[in-house]
C-alpha positions in Angstrom: 80.8 -3.3 -92.1 77.2 -3.1 -93.3 75.5 -0.7 -95.7 74.4 1.8 -92.9 78.0 2.0 -91.6 79.2 2.8 -95.1 76.7 5.6 -95.4 77.7 6.9 -92.0 81.3 7.1 -93.2 80.2 9.0 -96.3 78.0 11.3 -94.2 81.0 12.2 -92.0 82.8 13.4 -95.2 79.7 15.5 -96.2 79.4 17.1 -92.8 83.1 18.2 -92.8 82.9 19.4 -96.4 79.7 21.4 -95.8 81.4 23.2 -92.9 84.2 24.2 -95.3 86.7 21.8 -93.7 87.9 20.4 -97.1 91.3 19.1 -95.9 89.8 17.3 -93.0 87.0 16.0 -95.2 89.5 14.6 -97.8 91.6 13.0 -95.0 88.4 11.4 -93.6 87.3 9.9 -96.9 90.8 8.7 -97.8 91.1 6.8 -94.5 87.6 5.6 -94.7 88.0 4.2 -98.2 91.4 2.6 -97.3 89.8 0.9 -94.3 86.8 -0.3 -96.4 89.0 -1.8 -99.1 91.4 -3.4 -96.7 89.2 -4.8 -94.0 85.8 -5.6 -95.5 85.5 -8.9 -97.4 85.5 -8.5 -101.2 82.0 -10.0 -101.6 80.6 -7.6 -99.0 82.4 -4.6 -100.6 80.7 -5.4 -104.0 77.3 -5.8 -102.4 77.7 -2.4 -100.6 79.0 -0.6 -103.6 76.4 -1.9 -106.0 73.6 -0.9 -103.6 75.2 2.5 -103.2 75.6 3.1 -106.9 72.0 1.9 -107.6 70.8 4.6 -105.2 73.3 7.3 -106.2 72.9 6.9 -110.0 69.4 5.5 -110.5 67.3 6.9 -107.7 65.6 10.4 -107.8 65.6 10.7 -104.1 69.2 10.0 -103.1 70.4 12.3 -100.4 74.1 11.9 -101.1 73.6 12.7 -104.8 72.3 16.1 -103.7 74.9 16.6 -101.0 77.7 15.7 -103.3 76.3 17.6 -106.2 76.2 14.5 -108.4 79.9 13.6 -108.0 82.0 11.5 -105.6 84.9 12.6 -103.5 88.2 11.8 -105.2 89.3 8.7 -103.2 85.8 7.2 -103.4 85.6 8.0 -107.1 88.9 6.2 -107.7 87.7 3.2 -105.7 84.4 3.0 -107.6 86.1 3.3 -111.0 88.6 0.6 -110.1 85.7 -1.7 -109.1 83.7 -0.9 -112.3 86.6 -1.4 -114.7 87.5 -4.8 -113.0 83.9 -5.9 -113.1 83.5 -5.2 -116.8 87.0 -6.3 -117.9 85.9 -9.7 -119.1 82.2 -9.5 -119.0 79.6 -6.9 -120.2 77.8 -6.3 -116.9 74.9 -4.0 -116.6 74.4 -1.4 -115.2 78.1 -1.4 -114.3 79.1 -0.5 -117.9 76.8 2.5 -117.8 78.0 3.5 -114.4 81.5 3.4 -115.7 80.6 6.0 -118.3 78.7 8.1 -115.8 81.7 8.4 -113.5 84.5 8.2 -116.1 83.0 10.6 -118.6 83.8 10.7 -122.3 87.1 8.8 -121.8 84.9 5.8 -121.0 82.7 6.1 -124.0 83.7 2.6 -125.1 82.0 1.3 -121.9 78.8 3.2 -122.9 78.9 1.6 -126.4 79.2 -1.8 -124.8 76.3 -1.0 -122.5 74.2 0.0 -125.5 75.1 -3.3 -127.3 74.2 -5.3 -124.2 70.9 -7.2 -124.1 70.3 -5.4 -120.8 70.6 -1.9 -122.4 68.4 0.4 -120.4 66.6 3.7 -121.1 69.4 5.8 -119.4 72.0 4.2 -121.6 70.1 5.2 -124.7 69.7 8.7 -123.4 73.5 9.0 -122.7 74.2 7.7 -126.2 72.1 10.4 -127.8 73.5 13.1 -125.5 77.0 12.1 -126.4 76.3 12.9 -130.1 74.2 16.1 -129.4 77.1 17.4 -127.4 79.3 16.9 -130.5 76.7 18.9 -132.5 76.6 21.6 -129.8 80.4 22.0 -129.8 80.6 21.9 -133.6 78.1 24.7 -133.9 79.8 26.9 -131.3 81.2 29.4 -133.9 78.4 29.1 -136.5 78.2 30.7 -139.0 81.8 31.8 -139.0 83.1 28.2 -139.1 82.3 24.7 -137.8 84.4 23.3 -135.0 84.0 19.8 -136.3 84.7 18.2 -139.7 81.8 17.2 -141.9 82.8 13.6 -141.6 82.4 13.9 -137.8 78.9 15.4 -138.2 77.9 12.7 -140.7 79.0 9.9 -138.4 77.3 11.5 -135.4 73.9 12.1 -137.2 74.1 8.6 -138.7 74.5 7.1 -135.2 71.7 9.2 -133.8 69.3 8.0 -136.6 70.4 4.4 -136.0 69.7 4.7 -132.3 66.3 6.3 -132.8 65.4 3.5 -135.2 66.6 0.7 -132.8 65.5 2.0 -129.4 62.7 4.1 -127.8 64.1 7.7 -127.6 62.1 10.4 -125.8 60.6 13.1 -128.0 62.7 15.9 -126.4 65.9 14.2 -127.5 64.5 13.4 -130.9 63.6 17.0 -131.4 67.1 18.1 -130.4 68.6 15.8 -133.0 66.2 17.1 -135.6 67.1 20.7 -134.7 70.8 20.1 -135.2 70.2 18.2 -138.4 68.4 21.2 -139.8 71.0 23.6 -138.4 73.9 21.8 -140.0 72.0 21.5 -143.2 71.6 25.3 -143.2 75.3 25.8 -142.5 76.4 23.5 -145.3 74.0 25.2 -147.7 75.4 28.6 -146.5 78.9 27.3 -147.3 78.0 25.8 -150.7 76.3 29.1 -151.7 79.6 31.0 -150.8 77.7 32.8 -148.1 75.8 35.0 -150.6 73.0 35.6 -148.2 72.8 35.9 -144.4 72.9 32.6 -142.4 69.8 33.5 -140.4 67.8 33.4 -143.7 68.7 29.8 -144.2 67.6 29.1 -140.6 64.3 31.0 -141.1 63.6 29.0 -144.3 64.3 25.8 -142.3 61.9 26.9 -139.6 64.5 27.0 -136.8 65.8 29.6 -134.5 69.5 30.3 -134.2 71.3 32.7 -131.8 74.9 33.4 -132.7 77.4 33.1 -129.8 79.4 36.2 -129.0 83.0 35.8 -130.2 86.0 37.6 -128.6 89.4 37.9 -130.1 92.5 38.9 -128.1 95.8 40.2 -129.4 
């Protein structure tokens, strides 16, 4: 099997899925992945998967990324994760470590940390590291100013890591501004708490020069 044949097999899945034939599509990709893993030499498998992941993850014009909405069908996803975990088990390979985080999500954050520590750490790895922490900030502020969803120790650790990353690597201005916004927002919240909520939270935000829109909260009996 060559790379074009691999893409044809994946295209067959997409065509069935796009017609709404999900069971047939899943059956097709399961059989295709099984054939690929059992009949194609391991060296060729690696070459094909690496080329596919380079295009799928790191190209802005990848057709399959669009058709698959940025995710892989289950059986291919499991195959890819197995490959990435084995590749990085004893050696910090890049960009395989970053790919492991991209496909494995937060459960694979240790792989992203290893990617960041690698001499081959790339721009996308740095962005994922910052986004990991800004997602923590976002979640923690979900019920501001009623309460914080994260402990202060969690916030302190996250902001410290953001500052470290910004000092060590080149981080785009948009992400730096997002970190700065959350730093000011949490400072407002902790001042609000320290002052026993004597004045409205929005006044602290106004003084800090930031905007804050409170999320609607619903309670059910």
